[in-house]
All heavy atoms as TSV, in Angstrom:
chain	resi	resn	atom	element	x	y	z
A	1	MET	N	N	34.772	26.988	32.461
A	1	MET	CA	C	35.648	25.862	32.259
A	1	MET	C	C	35.187	24.704	33.143
A	1	MET	O	O	34.916	24.877	34.312
A	1	MET	CB	C	37.087	26.238	32.616
A	1	MET	CG	C	38.054	25.107	32.391
A	1	MET	SD	S	39.742	25.654	32.674
A	1	MET	CE	C	40.117	24.712	34.114
A	2	THR	N	N	35.065	23.528	32.553
A	2	THR	CA	C	34.676	22.339	33.310
A	2	THR	C	C	35.924	21.572	33.703
A	2	THR	O	O	36.799	21.328	32.888
A	2	THR	CB	C	33.767	21.426	32.454
A	2	THR	OG1	O	32.610	22.168	32.088
A	2	THR	CG2	C	33.356	20.209	33.220
A	3	LYS	N	N	35.981	21.192	34.959
A	3	LYS	CA	C	37.118	20.435	35.482
A	3	LYS	C	C	36.616	19.055	35.901
A	3	LYS	O	O	35.595	18.944	36.562
A	3	LYS	CB	C	37.719	21.168	36.674
A	3	LYS	CG	C	38.907	20.485	37.283
A	3	LYS	CD	C	39.445	21.302	38.449
A	3	LYS	CE	C	40.567	20.592	39.148
A	3	LYS	NZ	N	41.006	21.314	40.339
A	4	ILE	N	N	37.321	18.018	35.504
A	4	ILE	CA	C	36.946	16.654	35.869
A	4	ILE	C	C	37.907	16.159	36.937
A	4	ILE	O	O	39.116	16.306	36.814
A	4	ILE	CB	C	37.004	15.728	34.639
A	4	ILE	CG1	C	35.994	16.198	33.603
A	4	ILE	CG2	C	36.754	14.282	35.039
A	4	ILE	CD1	C	36.084	15.474	32.284
A	5	GLU	N	N	37.356	15.577	38.001
A	5	GLU	CA	C	38.169	15.021	39.078
A	5	GLU	C	C	37.712	13.604	39.358
A	5	GLU	O	O	36.516	13.307	39.341
A	5	GLU	CB	C	38.025	15.853	40.359
A	5	GLU	CG	C	38.659	17.211	40.274
A	5	GLU	CD	C	38.752	17.887	41.625
A	5	GLU	OE1	O	39.009	17.197	42.630
A	5	GLU	OE2	O	38.547	19.103	41.660
A	6	VAL	N	N	38.657	12.722	39.619
A	6	VAL	CA	C	38.356	11.351	40.024
A	6	VAL	C	C	38.657	11.260	41.505
A	6	VAL	O	O	39.774	11.537	41.940
A	6	VAL	CB	C	39.213	10.324	39.247
A	6	VAL	CG1	C	38.952	8.917	39.761
A	6	VAL	CG2	C	38.936	10.411	37.759
A	7	LEU	N	N	37.638	10.911	42.279
A	7	LEU	CA	C	37.793	10.818	43.723
A	7	LEU	C	C	37.673	9.356	44.138
A	7	LEU	O	O	36.755	8.656	43.729
A	7	LEU	CB	C	36.711	11.631	44.428
A	7	LEU	CG	C	36.563	13.081	43.997
A	7	LEU	CD1	C	35.384	13.724	44.707
A	7	LEU	CD2	C	37.832	13.851	44.267
A	8	LYS	N	N	38.591	8.906	44.950
A	8	LYS	CA	C	38.555	7.533	45.458
A	8	LYS	C	C	38.675	7.579	46.966
A	8	LYS	O	O	39.323	8.456	47.514
A	8	LYS	CB	C	39.700	6.701	44.865
A	8	LYS	CG	C	39.575	6.493	43.372
A	8	LYS	CD	C	40.702	5.619	42.860
A	8	LYS	CE	C	40.565	5.414	41.368
A	8	LYS	NZ	N	41.578	4.504	40.837
A	9	GLY	N	N	38.068	6.605	47.616
A	9	GLY	CA	C	38.150	6.520	49.066
A	9	GLY	C	C	36.843	6.021	49.636
A	9	GLY	O	O	35.978	5.533	48.914
A	10	SER	N	N	36.702	6.166	50.923
A	10	SER	CA	C	35.462	5.767	51.579
A	10	SER	C	C	34.369	6.790	51.242
A	10	SER	O	O	34.648	7.876	50.722
A	10	SER	CB	C	35.661	5.709	53.093
A	10	SER	OG	O	35.869	7.021	53.609
A	11	LYS	N	N	33.121	6.447	51.551
A	11	LYS	CA	C	32.025	7.387	51.292
A	11	LYS	C	C	32.276	8.699	52.034
A	11	LYS	O	O	32.059	9.775	51.486
A	11	LYS	CB	C	30.689	6.779	51.747
A	11	LYS	CG	C	30.211	5.657	50.870
A	11	LYS	CD	C	28.796	5.243	51.222
A	11	LYS	CE	C	28.774	4.387	52.456
A	11	LYS	NZ	N	27.448	3.836	52.759
A	12	GLN	N	N	32.757	8.595	53.250
A	12	GLN	CA	C	33.021	9.784	54.064
A	12	GLN	C	C	34.109	10.651	53.425
A	12	GLN	O	O	33.961	11.864	53.304
A	12	GLN	CB	C	33.448	9.366	55.483
A	12	GLN	CG	C	33.685	10.526	56.416
A	12	GLN	CD	C	32.414	11.261	56.779
A	12	GLN	OE1	O	31.353	10.664	56.871
A	12	GLN	NE2	N	32.522	12.559	56.988
A	13	GLU	N	N	35.196	10.005	52.986
A	13	GLU	CA	C	36.299	10.759	52.375
A	13	GLU	C	C	35.851	11.440	51.083
A	13	GLU	O	O	36.187	12.599	50.838
A	13	GLU	CB	C	37.473	9.825	52.083
A	13	GLU	CG	C	38.153	9.289	53.329
A	13	GLU	CD	C	39.081	8.126	53.039
A	13	GLU	OE1	O	38.933	7.457	51.993
A	13	GLU	OE2	O	39.978	7.884	53.873
A	14	ILE	N	N	35.084	10.728	50.267
A	14	ILE	CA	C	34.610	11.300	49.005
A	14	ILE	C	C	33.672	12.470	49.274
A	14	ILE	O	O	33.780	13.522	48.651
A	14	ILE	CB	C	33.944	10.229	48.128
A	14	ILE	CG1	C	35.005	9.211	47.672
A	14	ILE	CG2	C	33.230	10.851	46.931
A	14	ILE	CD1	C	34.426	7.977	46.996
A	15	ALA	N	N	32.749	12.300	50.232
A	15	ALA	CA	C	31.803	13.377	50.569
A	15	ALA	C	C	32.538	14.618	51.065
A	15	ALA	O	O	32.206	15.749	50.686
A	15	ALA	CB	C	30.809	12.885	51.614
A	16	GLU	N	N	33.552	14.428	51.898
A	16	GLU	CA	C	34.311	15.570	52.416
A	16	GLU	C	C	35.060	16.280	51.285
A	16	GLU	O	O	35.124	17.512	51.257
A	16	GLU	CB	C	35.290	15.100	53.495
A	16	GLU	CG	C	34.592	14.687	54.780
A	16	GLU	CD	C	35.524	14.012	55.775
A	16	GLU	OE1	O	36.722	13.803	55.464
A	16	GLU	OE2	O	35.048	13.684	56.874
A	17	THR	N	N	35.610	15.510	50.354
A	17	THR	CA	C	36.325	16.113	49.230
A	17	THR	C	C	35.380	16.895	48.345
A	17	THR	O	O	35.694	18.012	47.912
A	17	THR	CB	C	37.056	15.028	48.408
A	17	THR	OG1	O	37.924	14.297	49.280
A	17	THR	CG2	C	37.864	15.638	47.288
A	18	VAL	N	N	34.199	16.334	48.067
A	18	VAL	CA	C	33.205	17.040	47.243
A	18	VAL	C	C	32.787	18.334	47.938
A	18	VAL	O	O	32.651	19.371	47.288
A	18	VAL	CB	C	31.980	16.138	46.954
A	18	VAL	CG1	C	30.844	16.930	46.328
A	18	VAL	CG2	C	32.366	14.986	46.041
A	19	ALA	N	N	32.611	18.286	49.241
A	19	ALA	CA	C	32.195	19.480	49.978
A	19	ALA	C	C	33.249	20.586	49.920
A	19	ALA	O	O	32.908	21.776	49.958
A	19	ALA	CB	C	31.904	19.117	51.432
A	20	ARG	N	N	34.530	20.226	49.778
A	20	ARG	CA	C	35.606	21.219	49.734
A	20	ARG	C	C	35.857	21.771	48.331
A	20	ARG	O	O	36.611	22.734	48.171
A	20	ARG	CB	C	36.897	20.609	50.272
A	20	ARG	CG	C	36.919	20.405	51.772
A	20	ARG	CD	C	38.324	20.088	52.264
A	20	ARG	NE	N	38.915	18.931	51.582
A	20	ARG	CZ	C	38.861	17.676	52.027
A	20	ARG	NH1	N	38.233	17.409	53.145
A	20	ARG	NH2	N	39.435	16.700	51.352
A	21	ILE	N	N	35.257	21.186	47.318
A	21	ILE	CA	C	35.484	21.650	45.948
A	21	ILE	C	C	34.863	23.035	45.772
A	21	ILE	O	O	33.698	23.245	46.097
A	21	ILE	CB	C	34.890	20.659	44.914
A	21	ILE	CG1	C	35.645	19.324	44.977
A	21	ILE	CG2	C	34.930	21.229	43.509
A	21	ILE	CD1	C	35.052	18.234	44.096
A	22	THR	N	N	35.668	23.967	45.250
A	22	THR	CA	C	35.134	25.302	45.002
A	22	THR	C	C	34.384	25.289	43.675
A	22	THR	O	O	34.699	24.523	42.770
A	22	THR	CB	C	36.264	26.344	44.945
A	22	THR	OG1	O	37.196	25.958	43.947
A	22	THR	CG2	C	36.975	26.445	46.280
A	23	GLY	N	N	33.388	26.110	43.550
A	23	GLY	CA	C	32.579	26.152	42.340
A	23	GLY	C	C	31.360	25.256	42.474
A	23	GLY	O	O	31.092	24.681	43.518
A	24	GLU	N	N	30.630	25.150	41.390
A	24	GLU	CA	C	29.400	24.377	41.391
A	24	GLU	C	C	29.673	22.941	40.913
A	24	GLU	O	O	30.280	22.737	39.872
A	24	GLU	CB	C	28.377	25.013	40.434
A	24	GLU	CG	C	27.062	24.268	40.371
A	24	GLU	CD	C	26.114	24.902	39.368
A	24	GLU	OE1	O	26.311	26.077	38.998
A	24	GLU	OE2	O	25.195	24.203	38.954
A	25	VAL	N	N	29.241	21.960	41.712
A	25	VAL	CA	C	29.348	20.557	41.309
A	25	VAL	C	C	28.040	20.217	40.610
A	25	VAL	O	O	26.976	20.216	41.219
A	25	VAL	CB	C	29.595	19.630	42.523
A	25	VAL	CG1	C	29.623	18.180	42.091
A	25	VAL	CG2	C	30.884	20.011	43.230
A	26	ARG	N	N	28.088	19.942	39.302
A	26	ARG	CA	C	26.884	19.727	38.520
A	26	ARG	C	C	26.518	18.267	38.357
A	26	ARG	O	O	25.368	17.925	38.153
A	26	ARG	CB	C	27.039	20.337	37.123
A	26	ARG	CG	C	27.146	21.839	37.123
A	26	ARG	CD	C	27.222	22.408	35.721
A	26	ARG	NE	N	28.364	21.841	35.000
A	26	ARG	CZ	C	28.324	21.449	33.732
A	26	ARG	NH1	N	27.232	21.565	33.036
A	26	ARG	NH2	N	29.394	20.965	33.150
A	27	GLU	N	N	27.486	17.384	38.391
A	27	GLU	CA	C	27.201	15.990	38.092
A	27	GLU	C	C	28.214	15.100	38.804
A	27	GLU	O	O	29.388	15.433	38.907
A	27	GLU	CB	C	27.303	15.769	36.581
A	27	GLU	CG	C	26.803	14.446	36.098
A	27	GLU	CD	C	26.791	14.395	34.570
A	27	GLU	OE1	O	27.007	15.433	33.909
A	27	GLU	OE2	O	26.573	13.302	34.068
A	28	VAL	N	N	27.741	13.952	39.288
A	28	VAL	CA	C	28.616	13.000	39.970
A	28	VAL	C	C	28.248	11.600	39.505
A	28	VAL	O	O	27.073	11.259	39.410
A	28	VAL	CB	C	28.446	13.083	41.509
A	28	VAL	CG1	C	29.292	12.036	42.206
A	28	VAL	CG2	C	28.778	14.468	42.016
A	29	ILE	N	N	29.252	10.793	39.195
A	29	ILE	CA	C	29.039	9.384	38.877
A	29	ILE	C	C	29.630	8.587	40.033
A	29	ILE	O	O	30.783	8.783	40.408
A	29	ILE	CB	C	29.720	8.993	37.547
A	29	ILE	CG1	C	29.119	9.805	36.405
A	29	ILE	CG2	C	29.600	7.492	37.303
A	29	ILE	CD1	C	29.840	9.615	35.084
A	30	VAL	N	N	28.842	7.684	40.579
A	30	VAL	CA	C	29.280	6.913	41.747
A	30	VAL	C	C	29.267	5.429	41.404
A	30	VAL	O	O	28.286	4.925	40.873
A	30	VAL	CB	C	28.348	7.176	42.955
A	30	VAL	CG1	C	28.782	6.357	44.153
A	30	VAL	CG2	C	28.307	8.650	43.282
A	31	PHE	N	N	30.341	4.736	41.709
A	31	PHE	CA	C	30.413	3.294	41.542
A	31	PHE	C	C	30.308	2.668	42.931
A	31	PHE	O	O	31.128	2.947	43.800
A	31	PHE	CB	C	31.734	2.877	40.889
A	31	PHE	CG	C	31.875	3.407	39.489
A	31	PHE	CD1	C	32.526	4.605	39.254
A	31	PHE	CD2	C	31.337	2.721	38.416
A	31	PHE	CE1	C	32.664	5.102	37.970
A	31	PHE	CE2	C	31.464	3.210	37.126
A	31	PHE	CZ	C	32.130	4.401	36.902
A	32	VAL	N	N	29.297	1.837	43.130
A	32	VAL	CA	C	29.058	1.221	44.432
A	32	VAL	C	C	29.330	-0.267	44.326
A	32	VAL	O	O	28.758	-0.955	43.486
A	32	VAL	CB	C	27.595	1.447	44.888
A	32	VAL	CG1	C	27.344	0.779	46.226
A	32	VAL	CG2	C	27.287	2.926	44.956
A	33	GLU	N	N	30.202	-0.765	45.186
A	33	GLU	CA	C	30.472	-2.192	45.233
A	33	GLU	C	C	29.543	-2.805	46.277
A	33	GLU	O	O	29.494	-2.347	47.415
A	33	GLU	CB	C	31.924	-2.449	45.616
A	33	GLU	CG	C	32.900	-2.023	44.546
A	33	GLU	CD	C	34.341	-2.302	44.928
A	33	GLU	OE1	O	34.574	-2.998	45.938
A	33	GLU	OE2	O	35.225	-1.824	44.224
A	34	GLU	N	N	28.827	-3.826	45.858
A	34	GLU	CA	C	27.932	-4.503	46.777
A	34	GLU	C	C	28.750	-5.236	47.833
A	34	GLU	O	O	29.817	-5.783	47.532
A	34	GLU	CB	C	27.049	-5.510	46.025
A	34	GLU	CG	C	26.071	-4.853	45.064
A	34	GLU	CD	C	25.032	-4.004	45.777
A	34	GLU	OE1	O	24.602	-4.367	46.886
A	34	GLU	OE2	O	24.654	-2.961	45.214
A	35	PRO	N	N	28.260	-5.276	49.067
A	35	PRO	CA	C	28.985	-6.013	50.112
A	35	PRO	C	C	29.080	-7.492	49.723
A	35	PRO	O	O	28.152	-8.051	49.152
A	35	PRO	CB	C	28.135	-5.838	51.360
A	35	PRO	CG	C	27.080	-4.850	51.025
A	35	PRO	CD	C	27.056	-4.665	49.558
A	36	SER	N	N	30.200	-8.072	50.022
A	36	SER	CA	C	30.425	-9.472	49.696
A	36	SER	C	C	30.417	-10.293	50.971
A	36	SER	O	O	30.890	-9.852	52.016
A	36	SER	CB	C	31.772	-9.620	48.994
A	36	SER	OG	O	32.086	-10.964	48.813
A	37	GLU	N	N	29.895	-11.512	50.864
A	37	GLU	CA	C	29.895	-12.402	52.026
A	37	GLU	C	C	31.263	-13.032	52.219
A	37	GLU	O	O	31.557	-13.577	53.264
A	37	GLU	CB	C	28.840	-13.489	51.859
A	37	GLU	CG	C	27.432	-12.949	51.901
A	37	GLU	CD	C	26.384	-14.025	51.745
A	37	GLU	OE1	O	26.719	-15.219	51.865
A	37	GLU	OE2	O	25.223	-13.671	51.517
A	38	GLN	N	N	32.100	-12.971	51.179
A	38	GLN	CA	C	33.438	-13.531	51.279
A	38	GLN	C	C	34.319	-12.620	52.098
A	38	GLN	O	O	34.174	-11.405	52.083
A	38	GLN	CB	C	34.060	-13.703	49.902
A	38	GLN	CG	C	33.397	-14.770	49.068
A	38	GLN	CD	C	34.091	-14.903	47.717
A	38	GLN	OE1	O	34.662	-13.942	47.221
A	38	GLN	NE2	N	34.028	-16.078	47.148
A	39	GLU	N	N	35.258	-13.235	52.786
A	39	GLU	CA	C	36.228	-12.465	53.542
A	39	GLU	C	C	37.171	-11.774	52.553
A	39	GLU	O	O	37.496	-12.334	51.514
A	39	GLU	CB	C	37.038	-13.393	54.453
A	39	GLU	CG	C	36.216	-14.008	55.575
A	39	GLU	CD	C	35.740	-12.959	56.569
A	39	GLU	OE1	O	36.531	-12.075	56.932
A	39	GLU	OE2	O	34.565	-13.033	56.970
A	40	PRO	N	N	37.626	-10.566	52.843
A	40	PRO	CA	C	38.575	-9.905	51.940
A	40	PRO	C	C	39.864	-10.716	51.848
A	40	PRO	O	O	40.276	-11.350	52.805
A	40	PRO	CB	C	38.812	-8.547	52.596
A	40	PRO	CG	C	38.325	-8.670	53.988
A	40	PRO	CD	C	37.324	-9.786	54.022
A	41	ILE	N	N	40.491	-10.666	50.672
A	41	ILE	CA	C	41.736	-11.393	50.460
A	41	ILE	C	C	42.887	-10.578	51.037
A	41	ILE	O	O	43.044	-9.407	50.724
A	41	ILE	CB	C	41.959	-11.656	48.960
A	41	ILE	CG1	C	40.846	-12.557	48.438
A	41	ILE	CG2	C	43.326	-12.268	48.705
A	41	ILE	CD1	C	40.842	-12.720	46.938
A	42	LEU	N	N	43.673	-11.218	51.873
A	42	LEU	CA	C	44.818	-10.554	52.473
A	42	LEU	C	C	45.974	-10.562	51.491
A	42	LEU	O	O	46.114	-11.489	50.692
A	42	LEU	CB	C	45.216	-11.271	53.765
A	42	LEU	CG	C	44.108	-11.358	54.825
A	42	LEU	CD1	C	44.557	-12.195	55.989
A	42	LEU	CD2	C	43.706	-9.972	55.281
A	43	PRO	N	N	46.835	-9.544	51.515
A	43	PRO	CA	C	47.922	-9.448	50.542
A	43	PRO	C	C	48.843	-10.666	50.518
A	43	PRO	O	O	49.350	-11.022	49.483
A	43	PRO	CB	C	48.704	-8.203	50.976
A	43	PRO	CG	C	47.786	-7.450	51.859
A	43	PRO	CD	C	46.806	-8.415	52.431
A	44	ASP	N	N	49.052	-11.320	51.658
A	44	ASP	CA	C	49.968	-12.461	51.694
A	44	ASP	C	C	49.246	-13.794	51.491
A	44	ASP	O	O	49.850	-14.856	51.562
A	44	ASP	CB	C	50.753	-12.477	53.005
A	44	ASP	CG	C	49.849	-12.563	54.220
A	44	ASP	OD1	O	48.659	-12.214	54.105
A	44	ASP	OD2	O	50.334	-12.973	55.286
A	45	GLU	N	N	47.938	-13.763	51.229
A	45	GLU	CA	C	47.157	-14.979	51.036
A	45	GLU	C	C	47.351	-15.506	49.615
A	45	GLU	O	O	47.423	-14.751	48.652
A	45	GLU	CB	C	45.673	-14.660	51.269
A	45	GLU	CG	C	44.788	-15.870	51.260
A	45	GLU	CD	C	43.344	-15.521	51.587
A	45	GLU	OE1	O	43.100	-14.428	52.141
A	45	GLU	OE2	O	42.483	-16.327	51.281
A	46	ASP	N	N	47.447	-16.827	49.486
A	46	ASP	CA	C	47.614	-17.465	48.179
A	46	ASP	C	C	46.256	-17.487	47.485
A	46	ASP	O	O	45.353	-18.224	47.859
A	46	ASP	CB	C	48.160	-18.874	48.345
A	46	ASP	CG	C	48.438	-19.554	47.023
A	46	ASP	OD1	O	48.219	-18.940	45.963
A	46	ASP	OD2	O	48.884	-20.717	47.060
A	47	LEU	N	N	46.101	-16.675	46.435
A	47	LEU	CA	C	44.832	-16.546	45.731
A	47	LEU	C	C	44.401	-17.843	45.045
A	47	LEU	O	O	43.219	-18.080	44.850
A	47	LEU	CB	C	44.925	-15.443	44.669
A	47	LEU	CG	C	45.216	-14.046	45.168
A	47	LEU	CD1	C	45.394	-13.100	43.983
A	47	LEU	CD2	C	44.110	-13.550	46.056
A	48	PHE	N	N	45.355	-18.666	44.659
A	48	PHE	CA	C	45.049	-19.839	43.862
A	48	PHE	C	C	45.108	-21.135	44.668
A	48	PHE	O	O	45.053	-22.223	44.093
A	48	PHE	CB	C	46.002	-19.909	42.663
A	48	PHE	CG	C	45.920	-18.669	41.817
A	48	PHE	CD1	C	46.915	-17.717	41.868
A	48	PHE	CD2	C	44.831	-18.451	40.993
A	48	PHE	CE1	C	46.836	-16.562	41.104
A	48	PHE	CE2	C	44.734	-17.292	40.230
A	48	PHE	CZ	C	45.736	-16.359	40.286
A	49	ALA	N	N	45.202	-21.067	45.972
A	49	ALA	CA	C	45.331	-22.261	46.802
A	49	ALA	C	C	44.179	-23.241	46.594
A	49	ALA	O	O	44.395	-24.454	46.516
A	49	ALA	CB	C	45.439	-21.871	48.276
A	50	GLU	N	N	42.968	-22.749	46.456
A	50	GLU	CA	C	41.823	-23.645	46.296
A	50	GLU	C	C	41.824	-24.373	44.957
A	50	GLU	O	O	41.147	-25.372	44.780
A	50	GLU	CB	C	40.514	-22.893	46.490
A	50	GLU	CG	C	40.223	-21.878	45.411
A	50	GLU	CD	C	39.004	-21.028	45.716
A	50	GLU	OE1	O	38.998	-20.350	46.763
A	50	GLU	OE2	O	38.074	-21.062	44.904
A	51	MET	N	N	42.619	-23.877	44.000
A	51	MET	CA	C	42.682	-24.507	42.677
A	51	MET	C	C	43.796	-25.544	42.573
A	51	MET	O	O	43.857	-26.282	41.590
A	51	MET	CB	C	42.883	-23.438	41.592
A	51	MET	CG	C	41.723	-22.477	41.469
A	51	MET	SD	S	40.150	-23.293	41.140
A	51	MET	CE	C	40.447	-23.965	39.532
A	52	ARG	N	N	44.666	-25.643	43.565
A	52	ARG	CA	C	45.792	-26.579	43.498
A	52	ARG	C	C	45.372	-28.008	43.167
A	52	ARG	O	O	46.014	-28.652	42.342
A	52	ARG	CB	C	46.597	-26.569	44.804
A	52	ARG	CG	C	47.240	-25.252	45.132
A	52	ARG	CD	C	48.593	-25.091	44.463
A	52	ARG	NE	N	49.206	-23.858	44.934
A	52	ARG	CZ	C	49.243	-22.742	44.231
A	52	ARG	NH1	N	48.735	-22.676	43.041
A	52	ARG	NH2	N	49.795	-21.650	44.729
A	53	PRO	N	N	44.294	-28.542	43.751
A	53	PRO	CA	C	43.912	-29.925	43.429
A	53	PRO	C	C	43.509	-30.127	41.970
A	53	PRO	O	O	43.516	-31.244	41.476
A	53	PRO	CB	C	42.716	-30.199	44.351
A	53	PRO	CG	C	42.791	-29.179	45.421
A	53	PRO	CD	C	43.475	-27.991	44.820
A	54	HIS	N	N	43.195	-29.063	41.258
A	54	HIS	CA	C	42.733	-29.167	39.870
A	54	HIS	C	C	43.831	-28.874	38.852
A	54	HIS	O	O	43.582	-28.930	37.659
A	54	HIS	CB	C	41.558	-28.209	39.641
A	54	HIS	CG	C	40.455	-28.402	40.631
A	54	HIS	ND1	N	39.620	-29.490	40.616
A	54	HIS	CD2	C	40.084	-27.652	41.700
A	54	HIS	CE1	C	38.761	-29.401	41.617
A	54	HIS	NE2	N	39.029	-28.294	42.289
A	55	GLU	N	N	45.030	-28.561	39.309
A	55	GLU	CA	C	46.129	-28.245	38.401
A	55	GLU	C	C	46.718	-29.506	37.796
A	55	GLU	O	O	46.693	-30.567	38.393
A	55	GLU	CB	C	47.242	-27.502	39.150
A	55	GLU	CG	C	46.872	-26.121	39.576
A	55	GLU	CD	C	48.000	-25.435	40.333
A	55	GLU	OE1	O	49.011	-26.090	40.668
A	55	GLU	OE2	O	47.855	-24.237	40.597
A	56	THR	N	N	47.243	-29.352	36.607
A	56	THR	CA	C	47.972	-30.434	35.956
A	56	THR	C	C	49.433	-30.042	35.940
A	56	THR	O	O	49.782	-28.967	35.475
A	56	THR	CB	C	47.485	-30.630	34.508
A	56	THR	OG1	O	46.087	-30.893	34.537
A	56	THR	CG2	C	48.201	-31.760	33.832
A	57	ARG	N	N	50.261	-30.897	36.453
A	57	ARG	CA	C	51.691	-30.600	36.500
A	57	ARG	C	C	52.474	-31.785	35.953
A	57	ARG	O	O	52.173	-32.921	36.263
A	57	ARG	CB	C	52.142	-30.297	37.917
A	57	ARG	CG	C	51.529	-29.008	38.443
A	57	ARG	CD	C	52.246	-28.551	39.697
A	57	ARG	NE	N	51.749	-27.252	40.071
A	57	ARG	CZ	C	52.434	-26.132	39.934
A	57	ARG	NH1	N	53.636	-26.151	39.442
A	57	ARG	NH2	N	51.929	-24.977	40.310
A	58	ALA	N	N	53.473	-31.487	35.149
A	58	ALA	CA	C	54.361	-32.521	34.613
A	58	ALA	C	C	55.580	-32.611	35.511
A	58	ALA	O	O	56.100	-31.587	35.962
A	58	ALA	CB	C	54.760	-32.179	33.188
A	59	GLY	N	N	56.024	-33.790	35.762
A	59	GLY	CA	C	57.181	-33.980	36.635
A	59	GLY	C	C	58.417	-33.281	36.099
A	59	GLY	O	O	58.729	-33.341	34.927
A	60	GLY	N	N	59.114	-32.592	36.981
A	60	GLY	CA	C	60.373	-31.957	36.623
A	60	GLY	C	C	60.258	-30.627	35.879
A	60	GLY	O	O	61.270	-30.014	35.570
A	61	ALA	N	N	59.057	-30.180	35.554
A	61	ALA	CA	C	58.901	-28.909	34.829
A	61	ALA	C	C	59.065	-27.746	35.798
A	61	ALA	O	O	58.724	-27.832	36.967
A	61	ALA	CB	C	57.535	-28.838	34.163
A	62	ASP	N	N	59.590	-26.629	35.278
A	62	ASP	CA	C	59.778	-25.418	36.077
A	62	ASP	C	C	58.567	-24.513	35.864
A	62	ASP	O	O	58.364	-23.980	34.787
A	62	ASP	CB	C	61.058	-24.709	35.646
A	62	ASP	CG	C	61.384	-23.488	36.501
A	62	ASP	OD1	O	60.590	-23.147	37.399
A	62	ASP	OD2	O	62.436	-22.876	36.252
A	63	TYR	N	N	57.759	-24.339	36.892
A	63	TYR	CA	C	56.536	-23.540	36.792
A	63	TYR	C	C	56.696	-22.141	37.382
A	63	TYR	O	O	55.718	-21.453	37.620
A	63	TYR	CB	C	55.370	-24.253	37.480
A	63	TYR	CG	C	54.938	-25.492	36.735
A	63	TYR	CD1	C	55.363	-26.744	37.144
A	63	TYR	CD2	C	54.121	-25.388	35.631
A	63	TYR	CE1	C	54.971	-27.876	36.448
A	63	TYR	CE2	C	53.727	-26.513	34.930
A	63	TYR	CZ	C	54.162	-27.761	35.349
A	63	TYR	OH	O	53.763	-28.870	34.652
A	64	SER	N	N	57.931	-21.718	37.621
A	64	SER	CA	C	58.143	-20.384	38.176
A	64	SER	C	C	57.738	-19.337	37.139
A	64	SER	O	O	57.711	-19.596	35.938
A	64	SER	CB	C	59.619	-20.190	38.550
A	64	SER	OG	O	60.424	-20.154	37.378
A	65	ARG	N	N	57.422	-18.153	37.594
A	65	ARG	CA	C	57.022	-17.066	36.701
A	65	ARG	C	C	58.116	-16.790	35.675
A	65	ARG	O	O	57.855	-16.611	34.498
A	65	ARG	CB	C	56.721	-15.804	37.507
A	65	ARG	CG	C	56.322	-14.617	36.633
A	65	ARG	CD	C	55.995	-13.404	37.462
A	65	ARG	NE	N	54.815	-13.585	38.267
A	65	ARG	CZ	C	53.577	-13.286	37.881
A	65	ARG	NH1	N	53.374	-12.783	36.700
A	65	ARG	NH2	N	52.557	-13.488	38.667
A	66	GLN	N	N	59.368	-16.771	36.137
A	66	GLN	CA	C	60.475	-16.479	35.225
A	66	GLN	C	C	60.546	-17.548	34.125
A	66	GLN	O	O	60.730	-17.219	32.960
A	66	GLN	CB	C	61.775	-16.420	35.980
A	66	GLN	CG	C	62.966	-16.092	35.097
A	66	GLN	CD	C	64.254	-15.988	35.875
A	66	GLN	OE1	O	64.271	-16.140	37.085
A	66	GLN	NE2	N	65.342	-15.731	35.175
A	67	ALA	N	N	60.368	-18.802	34.479
A	67	ALA	CA	C	60.441	-19.872	33.486
A	67	ALA	C	C	59.270	-19.808	32.505
A	67	ALA	O	O	59.434	-20.043	31.314
A	67	ALA	CB	C	60.471	-21.224	34.180
A	68	LEU	N	N	58.099	-19.474	32.999
A	68	LEU	CA	C	56.921	-19.422	32.136
A	68	LEU	C	C	56.991	-18.279	31.133
A	68	LEU	O	O	56.490	-18.396	30.019
A	68	LEU	CB	C	55.650	-19.292	32.967
A	68	LEU	CG	C	55.285	-20.511	33.813
A	68	LEU	CD1	C	54.097	-20.191	34.720
A	68	LEU	CD2	C	54.976	-21.710	32.944
A	69	TYR	N	N	57.605	-17.163	31.508
A	69	TYR	CA	C	57.624	-15.985	30.649
A	69	TYR	C	C	58.964	-15.752	29.958
A	69	TYR	O	O	59.198	-14.706	29.394
A	69	TYR	CB	C	57.202	-14.750	31.445
A	69	TYR	CG	C	55.757	-14.802	31.846
A	69	TYR	CD1	C	55.391	-15.129	33.146
A	69	TYR	CD2	C	54.758	-14.556	30.915
A	69	TYR	CE1	C	54.057	-15.194	33.504
A	69	TYR	CE2	C	53.424	-14.617	31.278
A	69	TYR	CZ	C	53.083	-14.935	32.575
A	69	TYR	OH	O	51.764	-15.010	32.922
A	70	SER	N	N	59.855	-16.729	30.018
A	70	SER	CA	C	61.150	-16.622	29.355
A	70	SER	C	C	61.236	-17.685	28.266
A	70	SER	O	O	60.637	-18.747	28.365
A	70	SER	CB	C	62.288	-16.841	30.348
A	70	SER	OG	O	62.233	-15.905	31.387
A	71	ARG	N	N	61.987	-17.395	27.227
A	71	ARG	CA	C	62.195	-18.371	26.170
A	71	ARG	C	C	63.160	-19.451	26.659
A	71	ARG	O	O	64.167	-19.161	27.279
A	71	ARG	CB	C	62.761	-17.712	24.928
A	71	ARG	CG	C	61.782	-16.807	24.239
A	71	ARG	CD	C	62.363	-16.321	22.910
A	71	ARG	NE	N	61.449	-15.468	22.218
A	71	ARG	CZ	C	60.537	-15.900	21.345
A	71	ARG	NH1	N	60.449	-17.173	21.072
A	71	ARG	NH2	N	59.737	-15.051	20.754
A	72	ALA	N	N	62.811	-20.685	26.341
A	72	ALA	CA	C	63.698	-21.782	26.689
A	72	ALA	C	C	64.804	-21.873	25.657
A	72	ALA	O	O	64.709	-21.301	24.559
A	72	ALA	CB	C	62.915	-23.102	26.734
A	73	GLU	N	N	65.856	-22.580	25.981
A	73	GLU	CA	C	66.956	-22.741	25.038
A	73	GLU	C	C	66.457	-23.370	23.755
A	73	GLU	O	O	65.733	-24.365	23.779
A	73	GLU	CB	C	68.032	-23.617	25.690
A	73	GLU	CG	C	69.353	-23.591	24.980
A	73	GLU	CD	C	70.405	-24.351	25.762
A	73	GLU	OE1	O	70.527	-24.108	26.979
A	73	GLU	OE2	O	71.088	-25.175	25.136
A	74	GLY	N	N	66.765	-22.769	22.621
A	74	GLY	CA	C	66.350	-23.298	21.330
A	74	GLY	C	C	65.018	-22.761	20.823
A	74	GLY	O	O	64.585	-23.099	19.731
A	75	GLU	N	N	64.335	-21.933	21.610
A	75	GLU	CA	C	63.057	-21.360	21.155
A	75	GLU	C	C	63.285	-20.128	20.326
A	75	GLU	O	O	64.116	-19.328	20.541
A	75	GLU	CB	C	62.151	-20.981	22.341
A	75	GLU	CG	C	61.509	-22.159	22.985
A	75	GLU	CD	C	60.477	-21.730	24.036
A	75	GLU	OE1	O	60.825	-20.964	24.948
A	75	GLU	OE2	O	59.335	-22.189	23.930
């Protein structure tokens, strides 16, 4: 019987998990992310801040998520 497992984590964590697997490991597919020169994005960082100068906004419009994804009166 062949069992498929998806392992995620650091290289060290994945290697340790593979080493603990009982039975014969016949094949492994590895996805490697190339190091980036950009700083990692922090969870509280505004992802779209650099695009603000390029946005088009109409005066008085509601751009909140709820307004954008809700039907307006009469729609």
